[in-house]
KEMARFI-151699 format. One record per residue (C-alpha): x, y, z; residue number from 1. Coordinates in steps of 0.5 Angstrom, whole numbers, always signed. Each point is the difference from the previous one (the first is absolute). Layout:
<atoms>
+-------+-------+-------+-----+
:     X :     Y :     Z : seq :
+-------+-------+-------+-----+
:     X :     Y :     Z : NUM :
...
+-------+-------+-------+-----+
</atoms>
This chain:
<atoms>
+-------+-------+-------+-----+
:     X :     Y :     Z : seq :
+-------+-------+-------+-----+
:    +1 :    +0 :    +0 :   1 :
:    +2 :    +7 :    -2 :   2 :
:    -3 :    +6 :    +4 :   3 :
:    +5 :    +6 :    -2 :   4 :
:    +7 :    -1 :    +4 :   5 :
:    -3 :    -7 :    +3 :   6 :
:    +2 :    -6 :    -3 :   7 :
:    -4 :    -6 :    +4 :   8 :
:    +1 :    -8 :    -3 :   9 :
:    -2 :    -6 :    +4 :  10 :
:    +1 :    -7 :    -2 :  11 :
:    +0 :    -7 :    +3 :  12 :
:    +7 :    +0 :    -2 :  13 :
:    +3 :    +6 :    +3 :  14 :
:    +1 :    +0 :    +7 :  15 :
:    -2 :    +8 :    +1 :  16 :
:    -3 :    +4 :    -4 :  17 :
:    +4 :    +5 :    -4 :  18 :
:    -2 :    +7 :    +1 :  19 :
:    +3 :    +7 :    -2 :  20 :
:    +6 :    -4 :    -4 :  21 :
:    +3 :    +4 :    -6 :  22 :
:    -2 :    -2 :    -7 :  23 :
:    +6 :    -5 :    -2 :  24 :
:    -2 :    -3 :    +7 :  25 :
:    -7 :    -1 :    -1 :  26 :
:    +0 :    -6 :    -5 :  27 :
:    -6 :    +2 :    -3 :  28 :
:    +1 :    +1 :    -8 :  29 :
:    -5 :    +6 :    -3 :  30 :
:    -1 :    +0 :    -8 :  31 :
:    -4 :    +7 :    -2 :  32 :
:    -5 :    +1 :    -6 :  33 :
:    +6 :    +5 :    -3 :  34 :
:    +7 :    -2 :    -2 :  35 :
:    +5 :    +1 :    +6 :  36 :
:    +6 :    -3 :    -3 :  37 :
:    +6 :    +6 :    +1 :  38 :
:    +1 :    +2 :    -7 :  39 :
:    +8 :    +1 :    +0 :  40 :
:    +1 :    -7 :    +3 :  41 :
:    +0 :    -7 :    -4 :  42 :
:    -5 :    -5 :    +0 :  43 :
:    +5 :    -5 :    +4 :  44 :
:    +3 :    +6 :    +5 :  45 :
:    -9 :    +2 :    +2 :  46 :
:    -1 :    -7 :    +1 :  47 :
:    +7 :    +0 :    +5 :  48 :
:    -2 :    +6 :    +3 :  49 :
:    -4 :    -3 :    +5 :  50 :
:    +5 :    -5 :    +3 :  51 :
:    +6 :    +6 :    -1 :  52 :
:    -5 :    +4 :    +5 :  53 :
:    +1 :    -7 :    +4 :  54 :
:    +7 :    -1 :    +0 :  55 :
:    +1 :    -6 :    -3 :  56 :
:    +7 :    -2 :    -3 :  57 :
:    +0 :    +0 :    -8 :  58 :
:    +1 :    -7 :    -1 :  59 :
:    -7 :    -1 :    +4 :  60 :
:    -3 :    +5 :    -4 :  61 :
:    +3 :    -2 :    -7 :  62 :
:    -3 :    -7 :    +2 :  63 :
:    -7 :    +2 :    +2 :  64 :
:    -1 :    +6 :    -6 :  65 :
:    +1 :    -5 :    -5 :  66 :
:    -4 :    -5 :    +3 :  67 :
:    -6 :    +6 :    +0 :  68 :
:    +2 :    +1 :    -7 :  69 :
:    -2 :    -7 :    -1 :  70 :
:    -6 :    -1 :    +4 :  71 :
:    -3 :    +7 :    -4 :  72 :
:    +3 :    -1 :    -7 :  73 :
:    +5 :    +6 :    +0 :  74 :
:    +5 :    -3 :    -2 :  75 :
:    +4 :    +3 :    -6 :  76 :
:    -3 :    +7 :    +2 :  77 :
:    +4 :    +0 :    +6 :  78 :
:    +4 :    +5 :    -3 :  79 :
:    -5 :    +4 :    -3 :  80 :
:    -2 :    +8 :    +3 :  81 :
:    -8 :    +0 :    +2 :  82 :
:    -1 :    +5 :    -6 :  83 :
:    +2 :    -6 :    -5 :  84 :
:    -5 :    -4 :    +2 :  85 :
:    -8 :    -2 :    -1 :  86 :
:    -5 :    +2 :    +6 :  87 :
:    +0 :    -8 :    +0 :  88 :
:    +8 :    -1 :    +3 :  89 :
:    +0 :    +6 :    +4 :  90 :
:    -6 :    -2 :    +4 :  91 :
:    +4 :    -8 :    +0 :  92 :
:    +6 :    +4 :    +2 :  93 :
:    -4 :    +3 :    +6 :  94 :
:    -3 :    -7 :    +2 :  95 :
:    +7 :    -3 :    +0 :  96 :
:    +3 :    +6 :    +4 :  97 :
:    -6 :    -1 :    +5 :  98 :
:    +2 :    -8 :    -1 :  99 :
:    +8 :    +1 :    +0 : 100 :
:    -1 :    +0 :    +9 : 101 :
:    -5 :    -5 :    +1 : 102 :
:    -5 :    +5 :    +3 : 103 :
:    -6 :    -4 :    +4 : 104 :
:    -5 :    +5 :    -2 : 105 :
:    -1 :    +3 :    -6 : 106 :
:    -6 :    +6 :    -1 : 107 :
:    -1 :    +1 :    -8 : 108 :
:    -4 :    +6 :    -1 : 109 :
:    -3 :    +0 :    -6 : 110 :
:    +6 :    -3 :    -3 : 111 :
:    -2 :    -1 :    -7 : 112 :
:    -4 :    +5 :    -2 : 113 :
:    +5 :    +4 :    -4 : 114 :
:    +1 :    -7 :    -5 : 115 :
:    -3 :    -2 :    -6 : 116 :
:    -4 :    -6 :    +0 : 117 :
:    +2 :    -4 :    -2 : 118 :
:    +7 :    +0 :    +4 : 119 :
:    -4 :    +2 :    +7 : 120 :
:    -3 :    -7 :    -2 : 121 :
:    +7 :    -3 :    -1 : 122 :
:    +2 :    +3 :    +7 : 123 :
:    -5 :    -1 :    +4 : 124 :
:    +0 :    -7 :    -1 : 125 :
:    +7 :    -1 :    +1 : 126 :
:    +0 :    +5 :    +6 : 127 :
:    -5 :    -5 :    +4 : 128 :
:    +4 :    -7 :    -3 : 129 :
:    +7 :    +4 :    +4 : 130 :
:    -5 :    +1 :    +6 : 131 :
:    -2 :    -7 :    +1 : 132 :
:    +8 :    -3 :    -1 : 133 :
:    +2 :    +5 :    +5 : 134 :
:    -6 :    +0 :    +4 : 135 :
:    +0 :    +8 :    +2 : 136 :
:    -6 :    +4 :    +2 : 137 :
:    -3 :    +5 :    -4 : 138 :
:    -5 :    +6 :    +0 : 139 :
:    -2 :    +3 :    -6 : 140 :
:    -4 :    +5 :    -1 : 141 :
:    -4 :    +1 :    -6 : 142 :
:    -6 :    +2 :    -4 : 143 :
:    +1 :    -5 :    -6 : 144 :
:    -5 :    -6 :    +0 : 145 :
:    +5 :    -4 :    -2 : 146 :
:    +5 :    +1 :    +5 : 147 :
:    -6 :    -2 :    +4 : 148 :
:    -2 :    -6 :    -3 : 149 :
:    +6 :    -2 :    -2 : 150 :
:    +2 :    -2 :    +7 : 151 :
:    -5 :    +1 :    +5 : 152 :
:    +3 :    -4 :    +6 : 153 :
:    -4 :    +6 :    +4 : 154 :
:    -3 :    +7 :    -2 : 155 :
:    -1 :    +5 :    +5 : 156 :
:    -5 :    +6 :    -4 : 157 :
:    +1 :    +7 :    +3 : 158 :
:    -6 :    +5 :    -3 : 159 :
:    +2 :    +7 :    +4 : 160 :
:    +5 :    -2 :    +4 : 161 :
:    -5 :    -6 :    +2 : 162 :
:    +0 :    -7 :    +0 : 163 :
:    -5 :    -3 :    -3 : 164 :
:    +2 :    -7 :    -1 : 165 :
:    +5 :    -5 :    +2 : 166 :
:    +1 :    -7 :    -3 : 167 :
:    +1 :    -3 :    -6 : 168 :
:    -4 :    +1 :    -7 : 169 :
:    -5 :    -5 :    +0 : 170 :
:    -6 :    +0 :    -3 : 171 :
:    -4 :    -1 :    +6 : 172 :
:    +4 :    +6 :    +3 : 173 :
:    -1 :    +6 :    -6 : 174 :
:    -8 :    -1 :    +0 : 175 :
:    +0 :    +2 :    +7 : 176 :
:    +3 :    +6 :    -1 : 177 :
:    -2 :    +5 :    -4 : 178 :
:    +6 :    +4 :    +0 : 179 :
:    +4 :    -6 :    -3 : 180 :
:    -6 :    -1 :    -5 : 181 :
:    +1 :    +7 :    -3 : 182 :
:    +7 :    +1 :    +0 : 183 :
:    +2 :    -7 :    -3 : 184 :
:    -6 :    +2 :    -6 : 185 :
:    -4 :    -6 :    +1 : 186 :
:    -7 :    +0 :    -4 : 187 :
:    -6 :    +1 :    +5 : 188 :
:    -6 :    -2 :    -3 : 189 :
:    -7 :    +1 :    +4 : 190 :
:    -3 :    -8 :    +0 : 191 :
:    -9 :    -3 :    +2 : 192 :
:    +1 :    -5 :    +4 : 193 :
:    -5 :    -4 :    -4 : 194 :
:    -1 :    -7 :    +3 : 195 :
:    +5 :    -4 :    +5 : 196 :
:    +1 :    -7 :    -3 : 197 :
:    +3 :    -4 :    +6 : 198 :
:    +6 :    +3 :    +4 : 199 :
:    +5 :    +1 :    -6 : 200 :
:    -4 :    +3 :    -6 : 201 :
:    -5 :    +4 :    -1 : 202 :
:    -3 :    +4 :    -6 : 203 :
:    +1 :    +8 :    -1 : 204 :
:    -2 :    +6 :    -5 : 205 :
:    +4 :    +5 :    -2 : 206 :
:    -2 :    +5 :    -4 : 207 :
:    -6 :    -6 :    -4 : 208 :
:    +5 :    -6 :    +0 : 209 :
:    -1 :    -5 :    +4 : 210 :
:    +6 :    -4 :    +3 : 211 :
:    +2 :    -6 :    +4 : 212 :
:    +6 :    +1 :    +4 : 213 :
:    +3 :    -5 :    +5 : 214 :
:    +2 :    +2 :    +7 : 215 :
:    +8 :    -1 :    -2 : 216 :
:    +6 :    -2 :    +6 : 217 :
:    +1 :    +7 :    +0 : 218 :
:    -6 :    +2 :    +4 : 219 :
:    -2 :    +5 :    -5 : 220 :
+-------+-------+-------+-----+
</atoms>
């Protein structure tokens, strides 16, 4: 939790909560929507910077940076400067700069919003694969329905600063939440129940058409 100058992280693997630590000691990664690579530094130097700040040896830095270049598909681009790369490759470099110091938590703020659709889909898939492989926690802030549905392990919905939903995106929960129905672009159609047949079937009228519907396993 970040609150002004206060940083608090409590994990079952940590004996004491981490409070008021400098950024390089917090072991929390942050990936903003805007690109924040240092333009005067090569991709290698950008990725290595967190390890330099943490006092790693040159040999350990070289070993770890090469590992991360391989993981993020940036081999061959390490001598380039940010302006020489596409938006997608720059975003990969930002992800690599976070992964290089193995954070326990990564905060992502609209990380794919400035990337073209095809690159966005590929990067999103790769990032979640990396998460599964290394087991760190991710908190994603997004307005993209695609991002939400891609990995909806747990969803918090905020409306005007108020928590309106807390859980997974399951159909039986969505239909109970008016805001979710609107924000996820579900189409609401007025339905008139004509007749119930047993416990799991009904005859309904939509406009001037009559349909037979069965109650599905999701509860809607």
